[in-house]
MDAnalysis code that builds the backbone (N, CA, C; Angstrom):
import MDAnalysis as mda
import numpy as np

u = mda.Universe.empty(279, n_residues=93, atom_resindex=np.repeat(np.arange(93), 3), trajectory=True)
u.add_TopologyAttr("name", ["N", "CA", "C"] * 93)
u.add_TopologyAttr("resid", np.arange(1, 94))
u.add_TopologyAttr("resname", ["MET", "ILE", "ILE", "ASN", "ILE", "ILE", "LEU", "GLY", "LEU", "ILE", "LEU", "GLY", "TYR", "VAL", "ILE", "SER", "TYR", "PHE", "LEU", "SER", "GLY", "LYS", "LYS", "THR", "GLY", "ASP", "LYS", "GLY", "PRO", "PHE", "GLY", "PHE", "ILE", "LYS", "ILE", "PRO", "VAL", "SER", "LYS", "LYS", "THR", "PHE", "LEU", "HIS", "ILE", "HIS", "HIS", "TRP", "LEU", "VAL", "PHE", "ILE", "ILE", "ILE", "LEU", "LEU", "ILE", "PHE", "LYS", "ASN", "PHE", "PHE", "ILE", "GLU", "HIS", "HIS", "PHE", "ILE", "LEU", "GLY", "LEU", "ILE", "PHE", "GLY", "ILE", "ILE", "ILE", "GLU", "ASP", "PHE", "ARG", "TYR", "LYS", "ASP", "PHE", "TYR", "ILE", "PHE", "LEU", "TYR", "GLU", "ARG", "LYS"])
u.atoms.positions = np.array([
    [-11.530, 20.945, -5.223],
    [-10.760, 20.231, -4.229],
    [-11.240, 18.781, -4.113],
    [-12.504, 18.554, -3.864],
    [-13.024, 17.205, -3.651],
    [-12.917, 16.359, -4.923],
    [-13.094, 16.983, -6.077],
    [-12.987, 16.241, -7.337],
    [-11.543, 15.758, -7.547],
    [-10.578, 16.573, -7.162],
    [-9.171, 16.158, -7.268],
    [-8.868, 14.975, -6.352],
    [-9.426, 14.991, -5.153],
    [-9.228, 13.879, -4.222],
    [-9.861, 12.608, -4.788],
    [-11.072, 12.707, -5.308],
    [-11.770, 11.546, -5.855],
    [-11.036, 10.986, -7.070],
    [-10.595, 11.853, -7.980],
    [-9.847, 11.387, -9.150],
    [-8.537, 10.716, -8.732],
    [-7.839, 11.298, -7.777],
    [-6.606, 10.707, -7.267],
    [-6.866, 9.367, -6.601],
    [-7.950, 9.287, -5.840],
    [-8.326, 8.052, -5.163],
    [-8.567, 6.928, -6.173],
    [-9.319, 7.218, -7.209],
    [-9.615, 6.220, -8.242],
    [-8.332, 5.801, -8.953],
    [-7.534, 6.769, -9.360],
    [-6.294, 6.454, -10.069],
    [-5.325, 5.675, -9.180],
    [-5.199, 6.062, -7.919],
    [-4.323, 5.356, -6.985],
    [-4.745, 3.906, -6.801],
    [-6.050, 3.683, -6.683],
    [-6.570, 2.318, -6.536],
    [-6.271, 1.497, -7.781],
    [-6.543, 2.055, -8.951],
    [-6.347, 1.333, -10.208],
    [-4.863, 1.008, -10.433],
    [-3.999, 1.970, -10.223],
    [-2.562, 1.736, -10.392],
    [-2.087, 0.650, -9.431],
    [-2.491, 0.752, -8.168],
    [-2.084, -0.229, -7.175],
    [-2.637, -1.612, -7.508],
    [-3.857, -1.663, -8.010],
    [-4.479, -2.935, -8.378],
    [-3.669, -3.644, -9.462],
    [-3.238, -2.912, -10.460],
    [-2.514, -3.526, -11.567],
    [-1.045, -3.808, -11.243],
    [-0.494, -3.144, -10.234],
    [0.902, -3.382, -9.865],
    [1.050, -4.348, -8.692],
    [-0.074, -4.840, -8.171],
    [-0.049, -5.781, -7.049],
    [-0.478, -7.159, -7.538],
    [-0.269, -8.165, -6.681],
    [-0.748, -9.503, -6.992],
    [-2.269, -9.508, -7.051],
    [-2.818, -10.422, -7.783],
    [-4.268, -10.448, -7.973],
    [-5.018, -11.073, -6.808],
    [-4.337, -11.903, -6.015],
    [-4.972, -12.483, -4.828],
    [-3.930, -12.607, -3.728],
    [-4.379, -12.929, -2.541],
    [-3.492, -13.057, -1.395],
    [-2.364, -14.030, -1.700],
    [-1.136, -13.603, -1.478],
    [0.027, -14.449, -1.697],
    [0.695, -14.267, -3.046],
    [-0.008, -13.680, -4.005],
    [0.591, -13.421, -5.322],
    [1.554, -12.244, -5.229],
    [2.625, -12.332, -5.983],
    [3.563, -11.214, -6.067],
    [3.209, -10.380, -7.281],
    [3.260, -9.092, -7.117],
    [3.127, -8.193, -8.256],
    [4.475, -8.096, -8.949],
    [4.621, -7.215, -9.907],
    [5.898, -7.088, -10.619],
    [7.056, -6.636, -9.726],
    [6.753, -6.056, -8.579],
    [7.807, -5.576, -7.689],
    [8.071, -6.513, -6.525],
    [7.307, -7.579, -6.398],
    [7.507, -8.552, -5.319],
    [7.051, -8.008, -3.982],
    [7.573, -8.611, -2.923],
    [7.228, -8.215, -1.560],
    [8.409, -7.502, -0.914],
    [8.119, -6.670, 0.052],
    [9.169, -6.104, 0.895],
    [9.284, -7.050, 2.089],
    [10.400, -7.788, 2.169],
    [10.600, -8.762, 3.232],
    [11.846, -8.397, 4.029],
    [11.720, -8.466, 5.337],
    [12.845, -8.207, 6.225],
    [13.024, -9.444, 7.100],
    [14.186, -10.118, 7.047],
    [14.405, -11.301, 7.874],
    [14.306, -10.961, 9.362],
    [13.579, -11.781, 10.103],
    [13.446, -11.602, 11.542],
    [14.209, -12.716, 12.264],
    [14.065, -13.920, 11.775],
    [14.788, -15.073, 12.315],
    [14.976, -16.068, 11.179],
    [15.501, -17.244, 11.515],
    [15.690, -18.258, 10.479],
    [14.357, -18.797, 9.967],
    [13.309, -18.658, 10.763],
    [12.022, -19.226, 10.392],
    [10.989, -18.209, 9.923],
    [11.212, -16.943, 10.209],
    [10.193, -15.942, 9.869],
    [10.794, -14.727, 9.173],
    [9.926, -14.000, 8.483],
    [10.306, -12.713, 7.917],
    [9.163, -11.739, 8.132],
    [9.505, -10.497, 8.124],
    [8.533, -9.425, 8.285],
    [8.132, -8.935, 6.902],
    [6.839, -8.957, 6.618],
    [6.329, -8.459, 5.338],
    [5.742, -7.071, 5.569],
    [6.261, -6.092, 4.850],
    [5.775, -4.724, 4.967],
    [4.733, -4.510, 3.865],
    [3.473, -4.382, 4.250],
    [2.394, -4.170, 3.291],
    [2.444, -2.744, 2.747],
    [1.968, -2.554, 1.508],
    [2.056, -1.211, 0.932],
    [1.115, -0.228, 1.615],
    [0.063, -0.708, 2.284],
    [-0.798, 0.232, 3.004],
    [-0.023, 0.880, 4.151],
    [0.833, 0.098, 4.809],
    [1.618, 0.633, 5.913],
    [2.686, 1.609, 5.423],
    [3.348, 1.256, 4.330],
    [4.370, 2.125, 3.743],
    [3.773, 3.491, 3.398],
    [2.595, 3.484, 2.765],
    [2.008, 4.748, 2.328],
    [1.378, 5.539, 3.475],
    [0.957, 4.865, 4.537],
    [0.498, 5.610, 5.717],
    [1.684, 6.338, 6.349],
    [2.833, 5.673, 6.408],
    [4.036, 6.308, 6.950],
    [4.438, 7.507, 6.087],
    [4.411, 7.328, 4.767],
    [4.716, 8.440, 3.855],
    [3.740, 9.591, 4.078],
    [2.471, 9.256, 4.224],
    [1.432, 10.268, 4.456],
    [1.701, 11.043, 5.741],
    [2.091, 10.345, 6.796],
    [2.356, 11.010, 8.074],
    [3.608, 11.884, 8.023],
    [4.629, 11.409, 7.344],
    [5.877, 12.170, 7.265],
    [5.694, 13.458, 6.463],
    [4.966, 13.360, 5.355],
    [4.820, 14.507, 4.452],
    [3.417, 15.112, 4.505],
    [2.753, 15.038, 5.669],
    [1.367, 15.489, 5.781],
    [1.171, 16.956, 5.370],
    [2.110, 17.810, 5.660],
    [1.976, 19.219, 5.284],
    [1.963, 19.396, 3.765],
    [2.730, 18.578, 3.058],
    [2.736, 18.623, 1.595],
    [1.397, 18.145, 1.043],
    [0.883, 17.049, 1.586],
    [-0.350, 16.463, 1.051],
    [-1.585, 17.308, 1.334],
    [-1.552, 18.118, 2.384],
    [-2.692, 18.990, 2.696],
    [-2.956, 19.956, 1.546],
    [-1.896, 20.376, 0.869],
    [-2.031, 21.336, -0.222],
    [-2.166, 20.687, -1.597],
    [-1.874, 19.408, -1.718],
    [-1.913, 18.713, -3.007],
    [-2.969, 17.612, -2.955],
    [-4.196, 18.004, -3.229],
    [-5.344, 17.125, -3.036],
    [-5.331, 15.904, -3.938],
    [-4.906, 16.053, -5.179],
    [-4.879, 14.918, -6.092],
    [-3.911, 13.846, -5.579],
    [-2.725, 14.261, -5.120],
    [-1.734, 13.313, -4.611],
    [-2.229, 12.679, -3.311],
    [-2.932, 13.447, -2.496],
    [-3.538, 12.905, -1.278],
    [-4.523, 11.797, -1.634],
    [-5.363, 12.034, -2.633],
    [-6.296, 11.008, -3.094],
    [-5.571, 9.793, -3.640],
    [-4.513, 10.030, -4.375],
    [-3.694, 8.946, -4.937],
    [-3.168, 8.041, -3.821],
    [-2.634, 8.641, -2.780],
    [-2.103, 7.884, -1.647],
    [-3.210, 7.080, -0.967],
    [-4.359, 7.698, -0.745],
    [-5.470, 6.977, -0.115],
    [-5.981, 5.839, -0.992],
    [-5.972, 6.019, -2.296],
    [-6.371, 4.944, -3.207],
    [-5.442, 3.748, -3.104],
    [-4.152, 4.013, -2.999],
    [-3.164, 2.945, -2.844],
    [-3.368, 2.224, -1.509],
    [-3.618, 2.982, -0.460],
    [-3.834, 2.395, 0.870],
    [-5.087, 1.523, 0.860],
    [-6.180, 2.043, 0.338],
    [-7.457, 1.312, 0.327],
    [-7.350, 0.017, -0.469],
    [-6.618, 0.051, -1.581],
    [-6.514, -1.141, -2.427],
    [-5.903, -2.313, -1.675],
    [-4.975, -2.063, -0.778],
    [-4.303, -3.152, -0.064],
    [-5.239, -3.870, 0.903],
    [-6.316, -3.247, 1.320],
    [-7.241, -3.870, 2.266],
    [-8.146, -4.921, 1.612],
    [-8.008, -5.144, 0.312],
    [-8.805, -6.193, -0.333],
    [-8.191, -7.572, -0.134],
    [-6.954, -7.637, 0.374],
    [-6.296, -8.909, 0.642],
    [-6.692, -9.432, 2.020],
    [-6.810, -10.744, 2.123],
    [-7.198, -11.368, 3.389],
    [-6.116, -11.233, 4.457],
    [-4.868, -11.055, 4.036],
    [-3.761, -11.028, 4.994],
    [-3.203, -9.626, 5.248],
    [-3.992, -8.606, 5.024],
    [-3.483, -7.235, 5.135],
    [-2.993, -6.883, 6.535],
    [-3.425, -7.641, 7.539],
    [-3.059, -7.341, 8.919],
    [-1.944, -8.253, 9.452],
    [-1.477, -9.192, 8.637],
    [-0.449, -10.132, 9.072],
    [0.925, -9.615, 8.626],
    [1.846, -9.559, 9.569],
    [3.170, -9.022, 9.275],
    [4.283, -10.061, 9.353],
    [4.124, -11.073, 10.182],
    [5.134, -12.101, 10.309],
    [4.702, -13.353, 9.545],
    [5.579, -13.829, 8.690],
    [5.288, -15.004, 7.869],
    [6.402, -16.020, 8.043],
    [6.029, -17.281, 7.932],
    [7.002, -18.351, 7.993],
    [7.728, -18.442, 6.672],
    [9.040, -18.629, 6.741],
    [9.825, -18.786, 5.519],
    [9.569, -20.161, 4.919],
    [9.585, -20.221, 3.610],
    [9.384, -21.515, 2.939],
    [10.707, -22.079, 2.496],
])
């Protein structure tokens, strides 16, 4: 059980690292999830938040699938390496 979580965690982090921007503000191959809020700002949905929501919605599934649980946590942890992981509203350029 624990080995599956650890392997999933490592793989999730590595996959997320290579599919995300290399530093704060960089776009990965999939870009950003942006939702217009006003003419001057947009809401940026970070992938850590998206995957926490997925984790909460499907928690019963993840309890039984340890590797996928680790994968999700690896993706979440990787997003915290950015300086702006807690900022949601950005000024439009």
